[in-house]
N, C-alpha and C positions, 0 to 999 in steps of 0.2 A: 429607608436606606438599608441596603443589604451589605453585608460584609462579615468578615470572620472576626470574632472576638479573640483577643490575644490571651486573655486570662479569665479565670472564674471570678465573678464579683466577690469582693471581700465583705462578709457580713458576720455579725456576732450578736448573740443575745445579750443585750445590755442590762435591762432591768426586768424583774418579775415583781408584780405587786402582791402583797399579802394584806388583806383587810384585817385591821387590828381594832381593839376596843380603845386602847389608850397608847399614845406614843411612848411615854416613859416606861410603862411596864413592858412593852415590846422591846424597847432598847435594852432594858435590864436583862431580859431573857436572852436575846440574841448575842449581846456583847458580854455580859457577865457569865451566863450559864454556858453558852456554846462557844464563847471566845471569838466571836466575829469582831470586826472593826467597824466603828462608826465612821462612815465616809463623809456624810453630810447631815446636818441638822439645822435647817434654816427656816425662819418664819416666812409665811406667805400671807401677810395681813389682809391683802386685797381679797384673798380667798378664805380667810379664817382657818387656815390650816398650816401645817409644817411640811416641809420636804425632807423626809428622813430616809437615808440610804445606809444600809449595812451590807457587809460582804465578809465571807469567810477568810478572804486573803486580800491584801492590798496589791498583790501581784497581777491581778487580772481575773477574767472570768465574769460570769453573770453576778449581778448585785441584786439586792432585794429592797424595793421601796415599801416602807411601812406606811400604809395608807389607812388612816383612821376612818372608820365607818361614819358617814355623814348623814345617812338617812336610815329610817327603820328597816328598809329593805336590805340595805348593806349590812346593818347590824345583825340581821338574821343569818347572813352568810359567813360571819366570823367563825372560823374553824371548820367550815363545810365547803370550801372552795373547790374541792376535788370530789365531792360526793362520797366521801368515806374511803377513797382509794389513796394510795401513796401519792403525794403531791409533789414533793421535791426530793432530789437525790444529792446528798452531801458526800462528796468523794473525799477520801482521806488516804494518806500515804502510810498510815499505821492504824489499822482497825482496833487492835487491842488497846493501844494508848488512848484513843479517843473514846472508845466504848467505856472504858473504866473511868476516864475523866468525867464524861457526861453522867454516868451512873452516880459517881460521887457527888455531883452537883445537883442531883435530884431529878434528872431527866427520866421520864418514864418510857421504858422500852416495852412495846406491846407484842413484839415477836422476837424471840431469842436469836442470838447469832447463829448463822449457819454458813456453811461453805457451799458454793455452787460453781458451776463452770465459769461464770462471769466474775466471781470473787467472793469475798467475805461480806456478809450483809446482816443487818438487824434493823428493825423498824421501830422508830420512836415517835412520840407525840411532841409537838411544840406546846407552848402555853395555851394555845387555843384549841388543841387536839387535832390540828392538821397532822397528817402522817408524813413522815420522812424516812427514806432509806439512809442509813449510815453505811457507806459501801467503800471497801478497798478493792478496786477493780483488779482483776487478773491482767497483768500486762502481757500483751501478745506482740511478739516480734514481727514487724512487717518488712522483712528484707526482700 
């Protein structure tokens, strides 16, 4: 069938999986250390696992599925999902606030803060040594 589409399809990234060693230690890091919200934590007894979802905000945006490694091959990938590159980008509206908060909670920053054309950024490790950018993007007016 041919025709003109009236609008761009609406799509959004809903979940990103992070392979973890243990659900509870991962929940502790993301919720207590980074201040994320626990969106869901439900048992899946038929699969011998839990469905654990965390998010930096309840207001929307992508969420993270904490997926416990279930095989030796998966366990080998904990902390190495991006091959040593920055894996995820945590945007903030106040870089200094979150940088100091995270440092005070023991988050290890592996690259110091810097200003760039795209914003303020520093690289930190999560509890499994995955690399993240903490970034306050430069807001560009699109008038």
